[in-house]
C-alpha positions as CSV (number, residue, x, y, z in Angstrom):
1,M,44.7,78.2,119.3
2,K,46.4,81.4,120.6
3,K,49.2,79.3,122.2
4,L,49.7,77.5,119.0
5,L,49.9,80.7,117.0
6,L,52.3,82.2,119.5
7,F,54.5,79.1,119.3
8,C,54.5,79.2,115.5
9,F,55.4,82.9,115.5
10,L,58.3,82.4,117.9
11,V,59.7,79.4,115.9
12,S,59.4,81.3,112.6
13,S,61.0,84.4,114.2
14,N,63.9,82.5,115.6
15,L,64.5,80.6,112.4
16,G,64.4,83.9,110.4
17,F,66.9,85.5,112.7
18,A,69.2,82.5,112.5
19,Q,69.2,82.7,108.7
20,Q,70.5,86.3,108.9
21,N,74.1,87.3,108.7
22,L,75.2,87.3,112.3
23,V,78.0,89.7,111.7
24,P,77.3,93.3,112.7
25,N,78.3,96.0,110.1
26,P,79.8,93.3,107.8
27,S,81.3,95.6,105.3
28,F,82.6,98.2,107.9
29,E,80.4,101.0,106.5
30,Q,78.9,102.3,109.8
31,Y,81.0,104.4,112.1
32,S,80.8,106.5,115.2
33,V,83.6,108.8,114.1
34,C,85.4,109.0,110.7
35,P,88.9,107.7,111.1
36,T,91.6,110.3,110.9
37,E,94.6,108.0,111.0
38,F,95.6,104.4,111.4
39,N,94.9,102.4,114.6
40,Q,91.3,103.6,115.0
41,M,89.3,100.3,114.7
42,Q,87.2,101.4,117.7
43,Y,85.4,103.9,115.5
44,C,83.9,101.1,113.4
45,I,80.5,100.2,114.8
46,G,80.3,96.6,115.9
47,W,84.0,95.9,115.6
48,S,87.1,96.4,117.9
49,S,90.7,95.5,118.1
50,A,91.6,92.2,119.7
51,S,95.3,92.8,119.6
52,D,97.8,93.2,122.4
53,S,98.1,96.9,122.9
54,N,101.3,96.4,124.9
55,I,103.3,95.8,121.6
56,N,103.9,99.0,119.6
57,N,101.9,99.2,116.3
58,Q,100.0,96.0,116.9
59,T,96.7,97.6,116.1
60,P,94.3,97.0,113.2
61,D,93.0,99.8,111.0
62,F,89.6,101.1,110.1
63,L,89.8,102.5,106.6
64,H,86.8,104.5,105.4
65,G,86.1,106.8,102.4
66,C,84.6,109.4,104.8
67,S,88.1,110.2,106.1
68,S,89.7,113.5,105.1
69,N,93.1,111.9,105.6
70,P,94.0,110.4,102.2
71,I,96.2,107.6,103.6
72,V,93.3,105.9,105.4
73,S,90.6,106.7,102.8
74,P,90.0,104.0,100.2
75,P,90.7,103.3,97.4
76,V,94.2,104.7,98.0
77,I,96.0,103.3,101.1
78,L,99.6,104.4,101.6
79,D,101.0,104.0,98.0
80,A,98.6,101.2,97.0
81,Y,95.2,101.3,95.2
82,Q,92.4,98.9,96.1
83,Q,88.7,99.3,95.6
84,P,86.5,97.8,98.3
85,V,84.4,94.8,97.5
86,S,81.3,96.8,98.3
87,G,80.7,100.3,99.7
88,I,83.6,102.7,100.5
89,S,85.4,101.0,103.4
90,Y,87.3,97.9,104.7
91,A,89.5,96.9,107.6
92,G,93.3,96.3,107.5
93,I,95.3,93.8,109.6
94,G,98.9,92.8,109.9
95,C,99.2,89.0,109.7
96,Y,103.0,88.7,109.9
97,F,106.0,91.0,110.7
98,S,109.6,90.2,109.8
99,S,110.8,93.5,111.3
100,P,110.9,95.2,113.8
101,F,109.4,92.2,115.6
102,P,111.3,89.1,114.2
103,N,110.2,85.8,115.8
104,L,107.8,87.5,118.2
105,N,104.6,86.3,116.5
106,V,103.2,89.8,116.3
107,R,99.7,89.9,114.9
108,E,96.7,92.2,114.5
109,Y,93.1,91.0,114.9
110,I,89.7,92.5,114.4
111,Q,86.8,91.2,116.5
112,A,83.0,91.4,116.4
113,D,80.3,90.6,119.0
114,L,77.9,88.5,116.9
115,L,74.3,89.4,116.8
116,D,73.3,86.1,118.4
117,T,75.0,83.3,120.1
118,L,75.8,80.3,117.9
119,L,73.8,77.1,118.5
120,T,75.8,74.1,119.5
121,N,75.9,71.1,117.0
122,T,74.8,73.5,114.2
123,K,76.7,74.0,111.0
124,Y,77.6,77.5,110.2
125,Y,79.0,79.0,107.0
126,V,81.8,81.6,107.2
127,S,82.9,83.9,104.4
128,F,84.9,87.1,103.9
129,Y,87.0,88.8,101.3
130,A,90.7,89.4,101.7
131,I,93.5,90.8,99.6
132,L,97.2,91.6,100.2
133,L,97.7,95.3,100.1
134,G,100.4,96.0,97.5
135,A,102.0,98.8,99.4
136,T,105.8,99.2,99.3
137,N,107.6,97.2,102.0
138,M,104.4,95.5,103.1
139,V,104.1,92.6,100.6
140,Y,104.9,89.5,102.6
141,A,102.2,87.0,101.5
142,T,101.1,84.4,104.1
143,N,98.8,81.6,104.7
144,K,96.7,80.7,107.8
145,L,94.4,83.7,107.6
146,G,91.1,82.7,109.2
147,A,88.4,83.1,111.8
148,L,88.3,82.1,115.5
149,F,85.1,81.8,117.4
150,T,85.1,82.1,121.2
151,T,82.7,82.4,124.1
152,E,84.6,85.3,125.6
153,K,86.5,88.1,124.0
154,F,89.8,87.1,122.3
155,G,92.9,89.1,123.0
156,Q,92.5,89.4,126.7
157,G,95.4,88.4,129.0
158,N,97.0,85.2,127.9
159,F,95.2,85.2,124.6
160,A,97.1,88.2,123.2
161,H,99.3,86.0,120.8
162,P,98.7,83.2,118.3
163,I,97.2,80.1,119.8
164,N,97.8,77.7,116.8
165,F,94.1,77.1,116.4
166,A,91.2,78.5,114.5
167,Q,87.9,76.8,113.6
168,V,88.4,77.9,109.9
169,H,91.5,79.1,108.1
170,S,93.2,79.0,104.7
171,D,96.3,76.9,104.0
172,S,96.8,78.8,100.8
173,V,99.4,81.6,100.6
174,L,97.3,84.6,99.6
175,A,99.7,86.5,97.3
176,D,97.4,88.3,94.9
177,T,97.3,92.1,95.1
178,I,94.7,92.6,92.4
179,N,92.0,90.0,92.9
180,W,90.0,89.8,96.2
181,F,90.2,86.3,97.7
182,H,86.8,85.0,98.7
183,F,87.4,83.0,101.9
184,M,84.7,80.3,102.3
185,A,84.4,77.7,105.0
186,S,82.0,75.9,107.3
187,F,82.2,74.4,110.7
188,V,80.0,72.8,113.4
189,A,79.8,74.9,116.5
190,D,80.8,72.9,119.6
191,S,80.1,75.7,122.1
192,S,77.8,78.7,122.4
193,Y,80.2,81.1,120.7
194,R,79.4,84.8,120.8
195,F,82.6,86.4,119.4
196,M,84.3,86.2,116.0
197,T,87.9,87.3,115.4
198,I,89.7,87.5,112.1
199,G,93.5,87.2,111.6
200,N,96.4,84.7,111.6
201,F,96.2,82.6,114.8
202,F,99.4,80.5,114.1
203,D,103.0,81.0,115.1
204,D,105.6,82.3,112.7
205,N,107.3,78.8,112.6
206,I,104.1,77.2,111.2
207,T,103.1,80.2,109.0
208,D,104.3,80.0,105.3
209,T,105.5,83.4,104.0
210,L,106.4,84.6,100.5
211,N,108.1,88.0,99.9
212,I,106.7,89.2,96.6
213,G,108.2,92.7,97.0
214,N,111.9,93.4,97.7
215,Q,114.4,92.9,100.4
216,F,112.9,95.9,102.3
217,S,109.5,94.2,102.9
218,I,108.8,93.9,106.6
219,A,105.1,93.0,106.9
220,S,102.1,91.1,105.7
221,Y,99.1,93.4,105.5
222,Y,95.7,92.3,104.4
223,L,92.4,94.1,103.7
224,I,89.2,92.5,104.9
225,D,85.7,93.2,103.6
226,D,82.1,91.7,103.5
227,V,82.2,89.3,106.4
228,C,79.4,86.8,106.8
229,V,78.4,84.1,109.3
230,S,75.1,82.2,108.8
231,I,73.5,78.8,108.7
232,D,72.4,79.8,105.2
233,S,75.2,79.2,102.7
234,N,73.4,81.2,100.0
235,L,73.4,84.3,102.3
236,C,77.2,84.1,102.5
237,N,77.4,83.5,98.7
238,I,78.6,80.0,99.1
239,S,77.4,77.2,96.8
240,N,76.4,74.0,98.5
241,S,78.9,72.1,96.4
242,I,81.8,74.6,96.7
243,F,83.8,72.5,99.1
244,E,83.6,69.4,96.9
245,N,84.9,71.0,93.7
246,S,86.7,74.3,94.5
247,D,89.5,76.3,93.0
248,F,90.0,78.9,95.6
249,D,93.1,77.0,96.8
250,L,95.0,78.4,93.8
251,T,97.4,81.3,94.1
252,I,99.0,83.4,91.5
253,Y,102.1,85.6,92.0
254,P,103.7,87.9,91.3
255,N,100.7,89.8,90.1
256,P,101.3,92.2,88.3
257,S,104.3,90.7,86.4
258,N,106.4,91.5,83.4
259,D,108.0,88.1,82.7
260,Y,106.2,85.2,84.4
261,F,103.4,84.2,86.7
262,Q,103.8,81.3,89.2
263,I,100.6,79.3,89.7
264,K,100.5,77.2,92.8
265,N,97.8,74.5,93.4
266,Y,97.2,73.5,97.0
267,S,94.4,71.2,96.1
268,E,94.5,67.4,96.2
269,K,93.2,67.5,92.6
270,G,94.8,68.7,89.3
271,R,93.2,71.8,87.7
272,Y,92.7,73.0,84.2
273,F,92.7,76.8,83.6
274,T,92.3,78.9,80.6
275,I,93.6,82.4,79.9
276,Y,91.8,85.1,77.9
277,N,92.7,88.6,77.0
278,M,90.7,91.8,77.9
279,I,88.3,91.4,74.9
280,G,87.7,87.7,75.6
281,C,90.1,86.1,73.0
282,F,91.6,82.8,73.9
283,V,95.3,83.0,74.8
284,S,96.3,79.6,76.2
285,K,95.2,76.6,78.3
286,Y,97.1,74.8,81.0
287,F,96.9,71.9,83.4
288,I,98.5,72.0,86.8
289,D,99.0,68.8,88.9
290,A,97.7,68.4,92.4
291,K,99.9,69.9,95.1
292,S,102.3,71.5,92.6
293,E,103.3,74.8,91.0
294,S,104.0,75.9,87.5
295,N,105.4,79.0,85.8
296,I,103.5,80.7,83.0
297,D,105.7,82.7,80.6
298,C,104.1,86.1,79.8
299,S,107.2,87.9,78.5
300,K,105.8,87.9,75.0
301,W,102.3,88.8,75.8
302,N,101.1,92.4,75.1
303,A,100.8,94.5,78.2
304,G,97.4,94.7,79.8
305,I,94.8,92.9,81.8
306,Y,94.1,89.1,81.3
307,F,91.7,86.7,82.9
308,L,92.6,83.3,84.2
309,K,89.5,81.1,84.5
310,T,89.1,77.8,86.3
311,T,85.9,75.8,86.7
312,T,84.6,77.9,89.6
313,Q,86.9,81.0,89.9
314,N,88.0,83.9,87.8
315,Y,91.3,85.7,88.4
316,K,92.5,89.0,86.9
317,I,96.2,89.1,86.1
318,N,98.1,92.2,84.9
319,V,101.0,92.1,82.5
320,L,103.5,95.0,82.6
321,H,106.2,95.7,80.1
């Protein structure tokens, strides 16, 4: 009987641990030292830089409200404003640089040592929030943002640059500077992975880019928050049916805008969406075909916040006049 009770305890303990979020410090709140400037990811407990330090400025950023330096203390970063998804912190990574490193595939990566090794032949759900920081000269939007799982630390030796592979990534160009994009995916572990790295793992020539700023834009810089890896989809805020009928492959840009919004649908299915104003009054309804894009004229709308709603997602759009 004692052996049976011990066996049951061990099984239930392991199952309970497996159903936890395996990402340490998932919202980047815990720190050893408050950051005082950019390039201090090492102060975020459980996280580190996986970038090639031999290339100037190829270092991700730990951005925390505890900092006394206003340029690295959310919600204001440089000349942009962005509240965290939760808490008072997030991480920042460069996913593409047009200058001063053209065609060099320069990237920034953040890496975590997971709380437990992934089990082979087991399905895991992955989620995190990402948003393009709308700072001057840093508004190249890109696709291919995702997560790579490895048995050894990524970014060592020959792994310093993109490898054109990641177990999960987004093919949508993430161009919104107002709404956090909830990245959601799943994969079956084929090895005993222990490390998770977030970034763009694909070369410049297979990364789509969109300059939503001006001719002086030089980089794609994304904020990352609330990271989750678990066998429990609910723990990562992922519905079991989300992959069968999802609208998170929709992008809206420029946002804010004063004349039009371009809606791009990356899905194999057409989508209906409805627009409401700030007080919930109906404005208009549209349909966008699969794998297509459409312009929405907002030049005659009143300035202010509007909401674009699909079957599973809500987007905030801002009209400026």
